TORPA-4810 file (N, C-alpha, C, O; in nm, 3 decimals):
<nodes>
NODE_1_-2.235_-3.250_0.105_-2.248_-3.138_0.022_-2.206_-3.006_0.035_-2.193_-2.935_-0.064_M
NODE_2_-2.180_-2.958_0.172_-2.149_-2.850_0.233_-1.991_-2.814_0.190_-1.942_-2.703_0.169_R
NODE_3_-1.922_-2.956_0.184_-1.781_-2.931_0.171_-1.753_-2.886_0.038_-1.655_-2.817_0.009_A
NODE_4_-1.848_-2.931_-0.053_-1.823_-2.917_-0.213_-1.845_-2.769_-0.225_-1.754_-2.694_-0.259_S
NODE_5_-2.008_-2.713_-0.190_-2.055_-2.590_-0.176_-1.934_-2.481_-0.118_-1.922_-2.376_-0.181_A
NODE_6_-1.846_-2.502_-0.002_-1.775_-2.408_0.015_-1.644_-2.411_-0.087_-1.592_-2.308_-0.130_S
NODE_7_-1.612_-2.509_-0.109_-1.506_-2.537_-0.212_-1.524_-2.470_-0.364_-1.431_-2.430_-0.434_R
NODE_8_-1.642_-2.468_-0.393_-1.696_-2.396_-0.511_-1.695_-2.260_-0.475_-1.648_-2.189_-0.564_I
NODE_9_-1.724_-2.208_-0.388_-1.742_-2.050_-0.365_-1.606_-2.010_-0.330_-1.578_-1.897_-0.371_A
NODE_10_-1.518_-2.067_-0.270_-1.390_-2.034_-0.273_-1.302_-2.031_-0.405_-1.221_-1.942_-0.431_S
NODE_11_-1.326_-2.125_-0.474_-1.283_-2.150_-0.614_-1.337_-1.992_-0.694_-1.254_-1.925_-0.756_S
NODE_12_-1.454_-1.956_-0.685_-1.495_-1.863_-0.756_-1.488_-1.729_-0.716_-1.550_-1.640_-0.774_T
NODE_13_-1.399_-1.708_-0.599_-1.385_-1.620_-0.510_-1.308_-1.502_-0.609_-1.210_-1.561_-0.655_R
NODE_14_-1.308_-1.365_-0.661_-1.235_-1.325_-0.763_-1.101_-1.320_-0.673_-1.090_-1.308_-0.551_P
NODE_15_-0.981_-1.335_-0.795_-0.831_-1.316_-0.738_-0.809_-1.151_-0.765_-0.789_-1.109_-0.879_N
NODE_16_-0.813_-1.088_-0.683_-0.813_-0.933_-0.728_-0.676_-0.914_-0.762_-0.643_-0.854_-0.865_F
NODE_17_-0.583_-0.969_-0.668_-0.431_-0.973_-0.676_-0.362_-0.972_-0.801_-0.275_-0.892_-0.836_E
NODE_18_-0.425_-1.100_-0.887_-0.379_-1.155_-0.997_-0.422_-1.036_-1.108_-0.346_-0.974_-1.182_R
NODE_19_-0.560_-1.025_-1.097_-0.645_-0.923_-1.188_-0.535_-0.806_-1.207_-0.483_-0.780_-1.316_M
NODE_20_-0.501_-0.729_-1.068_-0.459_-0.594_-1.061_-0.307_-0.627_-1.154_-0.270_-0.557_-1.248_I
NODE_21_-0.250_-0.720_-1.115_-0.118_-0.768_-1.161_-0.092_-0.750_-1.318_0.013_-0.707_-1.365_A
NODE_22_-0.205_-0.790_-1.393_-0.200_-0.803_-1.509_-0.241_-0.659_-1.589_-0.242_-0.655_-1.712_R
NODE_23_-0.267_-0.563_-1.522_-0.315_-0.411_-1.581_-0.175_-0.335_-1.587_-0.081_-0.340_-1.508_L
NODE_24_-0.191_-0.258_-1.715_-0.103_-0.134_-1.718_-0.176_-0.029_-1.694_-0.299_-0.034_-1.704_H
NODE_25_-0.105_0.088_-1.657_-0.148_0.211_-1.662_-0.200_0.247_-1.808_-0.140_0.203_-1.906_E
NODE_26_-0.298_0.318_-1.819_-0.391_0.408_-1.720_-0.492_0.318_-1.676_-0.583_0.363_-1.606_P
NODE_27_-0.491_0.192_-1.708_-0.609_0.113_-1.635_-0.619_0.046_-1.500_-0.720_0.008_-1.441_F
NODE_28_-0.491_0.040_-1.465_-0.472_0.004_-1.318_-0.535_0.084_-1.207_-0.594_0.029_-1.113_R
NODE_29_-0.521_0.222_-1.219_-0.596_0.311_-1.096_-0.725_0.288_-1.082_-0.751_0.258_-0.965_R
NODE_30_-0.830_0.289_-1.162_-0.939_0.285_-1.193_-0.980_0.149_-1.136_-1.074_0.142_-1.057_P
NODE_31_-0.911_0.042_-1.176_-0.962_-0.119_-1.121_-0.920_-0.112_-0.967_-0.999_-0.152_-0.881_V
NODE_32_-0.804_-0.065_-0.936_-0.759_-0.070_-0.805_-0.863_-0.004_-0.713_-0.893_-0.051_-0.604_V
NODE_33_-0.912_0.103_-0.761_-1.015_0.188_-0.676_-1.126_0.104_-0.676_-1.188_0.099_-0.569_L
NODE_34_-1.174_0.024_-0.784_-1.284_-0.043_-0.796_-1.288_-0.170_-0.690_-1.376_-0.200_-0.609_A
NODE_35_-1.159_-0.235_-0.721_-1.144_-0.318_-0.597_-1.154_-0.290_-0.456_-1.232_-0.343_-0.378_V
NODE_36_-1.064_-0.196_-0.430_-1.078_-0.115_-0.300_-1.211_-0.082_-0.280_-1.237_-0.137_-0.173_A
NODE_37_-1.310_-0.025_-0.318_-1.439_-0.007_-0.289_-1.527_-0.160_-0.252_-1.599_-0.180_-0.154_G
NODE_38_-1.495_-0.252_-0.360_-1.563_-0.356_-0.361_-1.526_-0.433_-0.202_-1.607_-0.477_-0.120_T
NODE_39_-1.388_-0.430_-0.196_-1.327_-0.481_-0.051_-1.419_-0.414_0.079_-1.464_-0.476_0.176_L
NODE_40_-1.429_-0.281_0.052_-1.471_-0.214_0.198_-1.618_-0.227_0.179_-1.672_-0.199_0.286_E
NODE_41_-1.709_-0.259_0.083_-1.815_-0.279_0.093_-1.849_-0.400_0.181_-1.931_-0.414_0.272_D
NODE_42_-1.749_-0.491_0.118_-1.738_-0.633_0.196_-1.696_-0.629_0.350_-1.690_-0.732_0.418_A
NODE_43_-1.670_-0.516_0.394_-1.611_-0.535_0.528_-1.486_-0.589_0.553_-1.443_-0.632_0.660_G
NODE_44_-1.432_-0.583_0.444_-1.269_-0.624_0.414_-1.178_-0.519_0.423_-1.097_-0.505_0.331_R
NODE_45_-1.177_-0.419_0.545_-1.123_-0.300_0.566_-0.986_-0.322_0.566_-0.930_-0.237_0.497_Y
NODE_46_-0.911_-0.401_0.615_-0.735_-0.403_0.595_-0.700_-0.445_0.447_-0.585_-0.412_0.417_A
NODE_47_-0.760_-0.501_0.358_-0.740_-0.528_0.254_-0.769_-0.409_0.145_-0.707_-0.384_0.042_E
NODE_48_-0.892_-0.340_0.204_-0.919_-0.216_0.107_-0.807_-0.100_0.149_-0.742_-0.044_0.061_A
NODE_49_-0.794_-0.077_0.258_-0.666_0.036_0.318_-0.549_0.004_0.232_-0.482_0.095_0.185_E
NODE_50_-0.512_-0.156_0.202_-0.382_-0.161_0.135_-0.406_-0.127_-0.023_-0.305_-0.088_-0.082_A
NODE_51_-0.505_-0.134_-0.085_-0.517_-0.103_-0.220_-0.531_0.066_-0.211_-0.464_0.134_-0.287_H
NODE_52_-0.616_0.123_-0.121_-0.588_0.281_-0.156_-0.480_0.297_-0.122_-0.426_0.370_-0.205_Y
NODE_53_-0.400_0.267_-0.027_-0.273_0.315_-0.009_-0.174_0.306_-0.147_-0.092_0.393_-0.178_R
NODE_54_-0.201_0.177_-0.226_-0.123_0.162_-0.324_-0.140_0.258_-0.422_-0.040_0.295_-0.484_S
NODE_55_-0.276_0.318_-0.453_-0.298_0.409_-0.562_-0.226_0.531_-0.461_-0.164_0.607_-0.536_V
NODE_56_-0.213_0.573_-0.325_-0.171_0.688_-0.316_0.004_0.707_-0.320_0.070_0.810_-0.312_L
NODE_57_0.045_0.568_-0.336_0.186_0.561_-0.343_0.223_0.605_-0.516_0.332_0.655_-0.544_E
NODE_58_0.140_0.585_-0.600_0.186_0.605_-0.737_0.102_0.748_-0.776_0.126_0.799_-0.886_V
NODE_59_0.015_0.803_-0.698_-0.053_0.901_-0.732_-0.095_0.988_-0.602_-0.211_0.988_-0.561_T
NODE_60_0.024_1.073_-0.530_-0.023_1.099_-0.390_-0.122_1.218_-0.409_-0.117_1.295_-0.505_P
NODE_61_-0.207_1.226_-0.313_-0.303_1.327_-0.341_-0.420_1.274_-0.422_-0.480_1.368_-0.475_G
NODE_62_-0.465_1.177_-0.445_-0.566_1.138_-0.514_-0.678_1.119_-0.442_-0.690_1.025_-0.363_D
NODE_63_-0.800_1.235_-0.472_-0.863_1.241_-0.417_-0.970_1.105_-0.382_-1.004_1.075_-0.268_P
NODE_64_-1.002_1.049_-0.476_-1.098_0.923_-0.451_-1.023_0.841_-0.368_-1.094_0.791_-0.280_L
NODE_65_-0.879_0.801_-0.361_-0.817_0.694_-0.287_-0.808_0.786_-0.150_-0.788_0.711_-0.054_A
NODE_66_-0.815_0.909_-0.114_-0.774_0.968_0.024_-0.914_0.956_0.090_-0.935_0.939_0.210_E
NODE_67_-1.011_0.967_-0.015_-1.143_0.982_0.055_-1.185_0.821_0.109_-1.224_0.792_0.222_A
NODE_68_-1.167_0.733_-0.002_-1.160_0.567_0.036_-1.067_0.558_0.164_-1.113_0.505_0.265_G
NODE_69_-0.983_0.591_0.164_-0.852_0.553_0.285_-0.956_0.605_0.433_-1.001_0.535_0.524_L
NODE_70_-0.966_0.731_0.412_-1.029_0.791_0.524_-1.140_0.697_0.568_-1.118_0.637_0.672_D
NODE_71_-1.267_0.672_0.500_-1.384_0.603_0.531_-1.328_0.455_0.558_-1.395_0.397_0.643_R
NODE_72_-1.232_0.387_0.511_-1.170_0.249_0.561_-1.119_0.254_0.721_-1.141_0.170_0.809_V
NODE_73_-1.038_0.391_0.731_-0.965_0.412_0.844_-1.089_0.430_0.949_-1.082_0.361_1.050_L
NODE_74_-1.207_0.519_0.935_-1.315_0.551_1.032_-1.368_0.431_1.046_-1.392_0.416_1.166_Y
NODE_75_-1.406_0.315_0.969_-1.494_0.201_1.004_-1.403_0.117_1.079_-1.449_0.058_1.177_E
NODE_76_-1.270_0.100_1.043_-1.194_-0.013_1.105_-1.120_0.043_1.234_-1.062_-0.042_1.301_S
NODE_77_-1.114_0.166_1.277_-1.056_0.187_1.407_-1.128_0.291_1.495_-1.190_0.386_1.447_R
NODE_78_-1.117_0.271_1.607_-1.194_0.359_1.704_-1.127_0.507_1.669_-1.019_0.526_1.612_P
NODE_79_-1.217_0.603_1.716_-1.187_0.752_1.700_-1.047_0.794_1.742_-0.983_0.853_1.656_G
NODE_80_-0.995_0.776_1.847_-0.871_0.820_1.910_-0.745_0.790_1.827_-0.651_0.864_1.797_P
NODE_81_-0.772_0.643_1.796_-0.657_0.552_1.723_-0.651_0.604_1.583_-0.550_0.586_1.515_E
NODE_82_-0.757_0.670_1.537_-0.771_0.698_1.388_-0.704_0.855_1.392_-0.639_0.905_1.300_L
NODE_83_-0.730_0.906_1.496_-0.671_1.041_1.489_-0.515_1.055_1.517_-0.445_1.151_1.485_L
NODE_84_-0.476_0.942_1.581_-0.300_0.914_1.619_-0.247_0.885_1.489_-0.143_0.934_1.444_V
NODE_85_-0.325_0.803_1.429_-0.260_0.744_1.294_-0.281_0.853_1.147_-0.224_0.849_1.038_A
NODE_86_-0.353_0.918_1.184_-0.375_1.043_1.074_-0.254_1.123_1.130_-0.155_1.128_1.058_R
NODE_87_-0.252_1.181_1.239_-0.128_1.245_1.290_0.002_1.223_1.237_0.070_1.312_1.186_Q
NODE_88_0.048_1.069_1.254_0.160_0.997_1.229_0.188_1.009_1.111_0.305_1.032_1.082_R
NODE_89_0.099_0.998_1.018_0.101_0.992_0.867_0.151_1.138_0.820_0.248_1.162_0.748_E
NODE_90_0.064_1.225_0.877_0.085_1.363_0.824_0.220_1.435_0.894_0.254_1.549_0.862_A
NODE_91_0.284_1.364_0.981_0.442_1.388_1.045_0.529_1.321_0.940_0.618_1.388_0.888_I
NODE_92_0.513_1.215_0.911_0.607_1.123_0.819_0.590_1.176_0.680_0.678_1.138_0.602_E
NODE_93_0.484_1.267_0.621_0.512_1.277_0.480_0.565_1.433_0.456_0.597_1.471_0.344_A
</nodes>
């Protein structure tokens, strides 16, 4: 019974990538931000980071994406590592 329950759970897990790929602007940005927030709430920081960065690639300086990225980086990296990463990004920009 456990095997079938896990199979059902994995099959009902939303496929965010497929959902996002089907969207076109102007609907894509808010959905990507919502997905990133959902992943962030679930503790899936690496995936959330990728989504926040994808918004920033299209809309540099987006305040919601920047704030989300900062939260994710803060939660997923120790303090000194976070500072080094942010300095590196500033230099590359």
